[in-house]
N, C-alpha and C positions, 0 to 999 in steps of 0.2 A: 290588129294594130296594138302596139305597145306604147305605154307611156311611162315616163320616169319622172320622179319628183326629186328635186334637190332642195334640201332645206338648209338654209344658211342662217345661223343665229345672228341677231343684230349685235353690234359691238357691246352694247350695255349688257345684254344677256351673257355674252362671253365673259365679261368681267365678273358678273355675279356668280357664275359657275366656278370660276377660278378661286374666288374668295371662299365659296362653300366647300371646295375641295381642301383648301388650306385649314379651315376651321373644323372639319370633320374629325380629325384625330383628337383634338382637344375636347370636343363634345362627347366623344365615345371613350373616355378614359376608363381603364380597367377598374373593377371593384377591388377594394383592398380586403385581404383576408386577415382575420384575427386569430392568433393561436396563443395558447398558454401552456405552461408546463409547471409541474410541482417541484419545489426545492425542499431540502431538509435543513433544519437547524438543530444543533445539539449543544448541550452544555452539561458539565458535571459540576455540581456544587459540592465542594469539599468541606468536610468537618475537620476540626483540628485532630491531629494524630491519625490521619487517614493514609491509605495505601491502596492502589488499584492498578490493573493491567491496562495499558494503552493499546498495545498490539502484540500479536503472537510471534513466536520464533518461526521463521520460514527459511529453509535452506535453499529454496529456489529449485530450478529444474536441473536434474543430474542424469547423465547417461552412464549406466553400469556396463561393465565388460566382463570378460572371463576371469579377471583378477580383482580381488577385493581392494578397497581403497577407503579413503576418508575425505570428508569435506569439512573444513573448519570455517565457521562464520564468526568473524571477530565482532566485538561490540560496535566497531565503527562501520560495519556492513561489508567489509572486505571478505571475499570468499577465496579460499585456497584449497587445493586438492592434493592427494597423494595416491599412488597406485593406479588402479584401473577406473577410478571415478573421474568422469569428465564433466566439467561445468558447462551447462547449456544456457545461453542467453545471459542477461544481466540481472536476473532475479535474485532473491535472497534478501532477508531483512531480519535484523536482530529483534528479539522481544524488547518491549519498552514498558517500564513501570514508572509510576509517578505517585506523589503524595504530598501531604502538608503536615509539617511538624512545627517546631519552633527553632529559631536560629541557635546555632551552637549546641543543639541537643544531640546526644549520641544515640545511635541505633545499632542493633545487631541484625544482620541479614544472614539467612541460612537457607539451604535447600532441604526439601523433604527427603530426597534421596540423591546420592552422588551420581547415579546412573538411571536413566529411564529407557524404556523400550517403546519404539513407535511401530505400529502394526499397519498392515495393508494387505494387498492381494498375495504377497509373497512372504518369505521368512521375515521375522521382525528384525529391526535394526536398532542398534544401541546408540544412545546419545550420551556423551560424557563431557567432562571438562567445561562445565558452565563457567563463563567468564563475565564478570561485571565490568562495565565501562566506567571505572572510576579513575582517579589520578593518584597513584598509578593503578593500572588494571589489576584485578585480583581474581583468582579462581574461587568460585563459591563452592561450599561443601556443606555437609550436615553440621559441621562445627561452625558456629556463628563467627562472622567477620564484623568488626566494629567500624562504623563510619560516623562522622560528625556532619550534621546538616549545615552547610556553609552559606546558604542563601540568607540574605538579610530579611526576607519575607517568610522564610521557613519552608518554602516550596522546593521540591526536588524532582528530578526524573533521571532515570538511568537505563541504559541498554544492557541486554544480556545476550551474549553469543554462546556457542557451544561447538563441539565436534561430533559429527555423524559418521558412524562406521557403516559403509556401504558394502554389502556382501558381493562375492563373485556371482555373476549372472543373476543379480537381484531382479525380481519380477517387476516389470513396469507397472505403474499405478500410483495412486495417492496413499500416503502413509501419514498417520497422525498418532499423537499420544499427548499426555499431560505431564506437567511437572509443577511442583509447589515451591514457591518462595515465601519464606516467613520473615516478617520484619517486626522486631520488638523495639519499641521506644523505651529508652532507659531513663 
């Protein structure tokens, strides 16, 4: 013989069960995770008659071909090319220098060498025609160029671009070198 049992909850029990189901998500809220990260803060404290590099000269990404070419990076960041050098991407940034002098003080700016060589995995490449982003722009050389500090506070900054000679079939890779800019307060 078989028996079956049917259990029917009373109406009050049904109501309590419905309320419990509605409240369950609120009672079981997820735990909040706490995360943290580090940031950096930098400052440069200037002394009077100072001069320093803000960022380096970067010609950006270039694709060489079987023909030699050049890449000119203007002080305003504009890149142009000639010959077999092809510009890749939007990279490239002029060098930038800054300092603190006194208003209306004259300064002489010069290069350590009119040409530098950058080296990497392939033949070295020549960098020439260093150009300062002044008004008007001027080609820097080993012969000093005179400027006047126009800022009422005596602070100044200026970009420097140049022209890179890319060899035919230049070996892919990173190339680097150094150049010197000398500033004399008069």
